[in-house]
Backbone as CSV, one residue per row, in Angstrom:
resi,resn,N_x,N_y,N_z,CA_x,CA_y,CA_z,C_x,C_y,C_z
1,MET,-4.694,37.466,12.976,-3.724,36.482,12.567,-4.051,36.051,11.145
2,ASP,-3.082,36.193,10.252,-3.287,35.803,8.859,-2.961,34.327,8.675
3,LEU,-3.863,33.639,8.014,-3.634,32.231,7.709,-2.950,32.112,6.360
4,PRO,-2.060,31.153,6.199,-1.401,30.984,4.899,-2.405,30.537,3.845
5,HIS,-2.161,30.921,2.610,-3.050,30.580,1.504,-2.557,29.294,0.839
6,PHE,-3.458,28.347,0.657,-3.122,27.087,-0.002,-3.976,26.942,-1.250
7,ASP,-3.347,26.528,-2.339,-4.107,26.203,-3.542,-4.638,24.789,-3.381
8,LEU,-5.947,24.649,-3.399,-6.544,23.331,-3.238,-6.533,22.595,-4.569
9,LYS,-6.054,21.380,-4.545,-6.012,20.546,-5.741,-7.323,19.772,-5.831
10,PRO,-7.708,19.356,-7.028,-8.948,18.584,-7.160,-8.794,17.193,-6.541
11,THR,-9.918,16.647,-6.078,-9.871,15.302,-5.498,-10.067,14.222,-6.553
12,ALA,-10.605,14.573,-7.710,-10.746,13.599,-8.802,-9.401,13.479,-9.511
13,VAL,-8.952,12.241,-9.712,-7.645,11.996,-10.318,-7.851,11.325,-11.667
14,GLN,-7.254,11.906,-12.707,-7.317,11.333,-14.050,-6.034,10.564,-14.313
15,LYS,-6.142,9.264,-14.588,-4.981,8.426,-14.864,-5.097,7.881,-16.285
16,VAL,-3.959,7.789,-16.991,-3.943,7.204,-18.333,-4.237,5.715,-18.227
17,THR,-3.525,5.040,-17.343,-3.734,3.621,-17.070,-4.148,3.487,-15.617
18,ASP,-5.240,2.771,-15.370,-5.664,2.590,-13.982,-4.587,1.841,-13.205
19,PRO,-4.188,2.355,-12.055,-3.163,1.667,-11.266,-3.725,0.425,-10.587
20,PHE,-2.836,-0.491,-10.225,-3.213,-1.665,-9.448,-3.336,-1.225,-7.994
21,VAL,-4.471,-1.516,-7.390,-4.712,-1.107,-6.007,-5.079,-2.339,-5.191
22,ASP,-4.360,-2.556,-4.104,-4.688,-3.602,-3.142,-5.056,-2.897,-1.844
23,LEU,-6.351,-2.793,-1.593,-6.798,-2.064,-0.411,-6.555,-2.839,0.875
24,GLY,-6.373,-4.147,0.783,-6.071,-4.934,1.978,-4.726,-4.566,2.574
25,HIS,-3.739,-4.286,1.715,-2.408,-3.873,2.174,-2.190,-2.367,2.007
26,LEU,-3.181,-1.659,1.484,-3.075,-0.225,1.193,-1.890,0.051,0.264
27,VAL,-1.841,-0.693,-0.843,-0.758,-0.598,-1.820,-1.327,-0.111,-3.141
28,ILE,-0.598,0.789,-3.801,-0.960,1.236,-5.141,0.281,1.114,-6.018
29,VAL,0.107,0.530,-7.209,1.201,0.378,-8.169,0.790,1.122,-9.430
30,ASP,1.501,2.206,-9.723,1.190,3.056,-10.871,2.045,2.630,-12.060
31,ARG,1.386,2.340,-13.186,2.114,1.864,-14.365,2.256,2.934,-15.443
32,ASP,1.873,4.165,-15.174,1.998,5.237,-16.167,3.464,5.576,-16.409
33,ASN,3.778,5.928,-17.652,5.137,6.347,-17.995,5.398,7.754,-17.477
34,ILE,6.665,8.042,-17.185,7.064,9.383,-16.757,7.784,10.035,-17.924
35,GLU,7.275,11.168,-18.360,7.893,11.912,-19.456,8.113,13.345,-19.002
36,GLY,9.172,13.961,-19.473,9.448,15.354,-19.127,10.295,15.464,-17.871
37,ASP,10.076,16.544,-17.111,10.831,16.823,-15.889,10.489,15.774,-14.827
38,VAL,11.434,14.895,-14.547,11.179,13.757,-13.662,10.868,14.204,-12.237
39,SER,11.620,15.160,-11.696,11.413,15.549,-10.298,10.023,16.154,-10.090
40,GLN,9.588,17.000,-11.003,8.260,17.599,-10.876,7.167,16.557,-11.102
41,LYS,7.383,15.663,-12.053,6.393,14.615,-12.335,6.256,13.665,-11.148
42,MET,7.368,13.353,-10.480,7.303,12.451,-9.326,6.509,13.075,-8.181
43,LEU,6.695,14.362,-7.942,5.916,15.042,-6.902,4.430,15.031,-7.244
44,SER,4.132,15.328,-8.495,2.743,15.343,-8.936,2.135,13.947,-8.868
45,ARG,2.908,12.958,-9.297,2.405,11.581,-9.284,2.199,11.082,-7.861
46,ALA,3.093,11.411,-6.946,2.942,10.988,-5.551,1.658,11.558,-4.961
47,ARG,1.398,12.817,-5.240,0.169,13.446,-4.746,-1.060,12.802,-5.371
48,ASP,-1.043,12.591,-6.695,-2.185,11.992,-7.388,-2.441,10.561,-6.922
49,ASN,-1.376,9.785,-6.730,-1.552,8.402,-6.296,-2.073,8.320,-4.870
50,ALA,-1.600,9.207,-4.000,-2.127,9.239,-2.635,-3.607,9.613,-2.651
51,GLN,-3.975,10.587,-3.481,-5.379,10.988,-3.590,-6.222,9.853,-4.161
52,TYR,-5.694,9.153,-5.169,-6.397,8.021,-5.784,-6.646,6.927,-4.742
53,LEU,-5.625,6.631,-3.922,-5.764,5.611,-2.888,-6.793,6.034,-1.842
54,PHE,-6.762,7.298,-1.418,-7.754,7.779,-0.452,-9.163,7.731,-1.035
55,ASN,-9.314,8.061,-2.318,-10.628,7.970,-2.950,-11.147,6.538,-2.915
56,LYS,-10.268,5.573,-3.197,-10.662,4.159,-3.165,-11.024,3.721,-1.744
57,ILE,-10.294,4.208,-0.758,-10.596,3.847,0.635,-11.978,4.361,1.026
58,TRP,-12.319,5.590,0.601,-13.609,6.154,0.990,-14.774,5.579,0.200
59,GLU,-14.483,4.748,-0.821,-15.552,4.019,-1.511,-15.945,2.751,-0.756
60,LEU,-15.136,2.339,0.212,-15.401,1.123,0.981,-16.499,1.367,2.012
61,ASN,-16.981,0.267,2.595,-17.939,0.380,3.694,-17.244,1.030,4.881
62,ARG,-17.974,1.910,5.555,-17.411,2.620,6.703,-18.293,2.388,7.922
63,LYS,-17.663,2.501,9.085,-18.441,2.458,10.322,-17.849,3.451,11.309
64,HIS,-18.683,3.905,12.210,-18.263,4.876,13.223,-17.857,4.128,14.486
65,VAL,-16.673,4.443,14.980,-16.158,3.842,16.202,-15.774,4.989,17.122
66,GLU,-16.471,5.094,18.237,-16.278,6.181,19.192,-16.313,7.518,18.456
67,GLU,-15.188,8.221,18.371,-15.183,9.531,17.722,-14.505,9.501,16.363
68,ALA,-14.428,8.333,15.736,-13.710,8.209,14.468,-14.555,7.464,13.440
69,VAL,-14.174,7.623,12.197,-14.785,6.877,11.101,-13.749,5.878,10.619
70,MET,-14.165,4.626,10.476,-13.232,3.567,10.106,-13.722,2.878,8.838
71,ALA,-12.815,2.688,7.872,-13.144,1.947,6.657,-12.836,0.477,6.889
72,GLU,-13.711,-0.391,6.411,-13.496,-1.831,6.546,-12.694,-2.305,5.343
73,LEU,-11.435,-2.661,5.574,-10.552,-3.072,4.486,-10.865,-4.504,4.059
74,PRO,-10.834,-4.765,2.750,-11.072,-6.131,2.269,-9.830,-6.994,2.473
75,THR,-9.973,-8.282,2.182,-8.791,-9.142,2.230,-7.867,-8.742,1.091
76,SER,-6.589,-8.937,1.296,-5.620,-8.499,0.294,-5.590,-9.466,-0.884
77,CYS,-5.232,-8.935,-2.051,-5.116,-9.760,-3.256,-3.680,-9.788,-3.757
78,PHE,-2.788,-9.071,-3.108,-1.384,-8.977,-3.495,-0.567,-9.740,-2.462
79,ILE,0.265,-10.666,-2.906,1.072,-11.453,-1.982,2.401,-10.736,-1.768
80,LEU,2.632,-10.305,-0.548,3.883,-9.626,-0.227,4.980,-10.659,-0.008
81,PRO,6.163,-10.432,-0.566,7.246,-11.396,-0.360,7.763,-11.336,1.074
82,ARG,8.232,-12.474,1.540,8.812,-12.538,2.889,10.273,-12.151,2.839
83,GLU,10.761,-11.539,3.892,12.182,-11.205,3.978,13.000,-12.455,4.287
84,LYS,12.454,-13.321,5.129,13.162,-14.536,5.540,12.272,-15.743,5.276
85,LYS,12.900,-16.911,5.188,12.147,-18.143,4.973,11.320,-18.467,6.212
86,VAL,10.271,-19.251,6.007,9.446,-19.703,7.117,10.263,-20.691,7.939
87,ARG,10.226,-20.534,9.240,11.010,-21.420,10.114,10.458,-22.834,10.078
88,MET,11.367,-23.802,10.164,10.970,-25.204,10.255,10.343,-25.451,11.621
89,PRO,9.433,-26.400,11.680,8.918,-26.769,13.006,10.055,-27.285,13.889
90,GLU,9.898,-27.161,15.173,10.944,-27.531,16.132,11.391,-28.978,15.958
91,SER,10.463,-29.889,15.716,10.827,-31.306,15.619,11.737,-31.567,14.417
92,GLU,11.475,-30.947,13.278,12.316,-31.152,12.093,13.713,-30.590,12.312
93,ARG,13.818,-29.463,12.965,15.136,-28.882,13.236,15.945,-29.784,14.156
94,MET,15.287,-30.368,15.143,15.991,-31.264,16.062,16.482,-32.505,15.324
95,GLU,15.654,-33.056,14.429,16.065,-34.231,13.661,17.262,-33.907,12.782
96,LEU,17.212,-32.773,12.093,18.316,-32.403,11.217,19.591,-32.142,12.005
97,SER,19.471,-31.539,13.171,20.676,-31.264,13.962,21.292,-32.556,14.489
98,THR,20.475,-33.529,14.868,21.033,-34.805,15.339,21.689,-35.564,14.199
99,ILE,21.125,-35.509,12.996,21.738,-36.154,11.831,23.066,-35.488,11.521
100,TYR,23.102,-34.171,11.564,24.328,-33.427,11.268,25.409,-33.733,12.299
101,LEU,25.040,-33.772,13.568,26.016,-34.035,14.625,26.511,-35.477,14.597
102,ALA,25.661,-36.407,14.161,26.044,-37.819,14.117,27.023,-38.102,12.985
103,SER,26.993,-37.292,11.928,27.883,-37.577,10.787,29.251,-36.993,10.930
């Protein structure tokens, strides 16, 4: 049985500008400019950024759990926006509804 041949890419990633990485949320924000063929550059950048993020994850403290290796993620430093507002406590909603109904 013949196995398919894959060209292995290097694991070291060279970036012009270091991307912002939040390992707590596993987020990477790449600020490099895109020049030339956009579709090919996006594929290359997606691969490089994924490799960069994996390299950062493997620099963290690791521990073995059963048959797996687990990285201990730090607390996040990037605040993710909420889709919806935080709900009011039940008592405030009841007060507002009684005021609205009374008027």
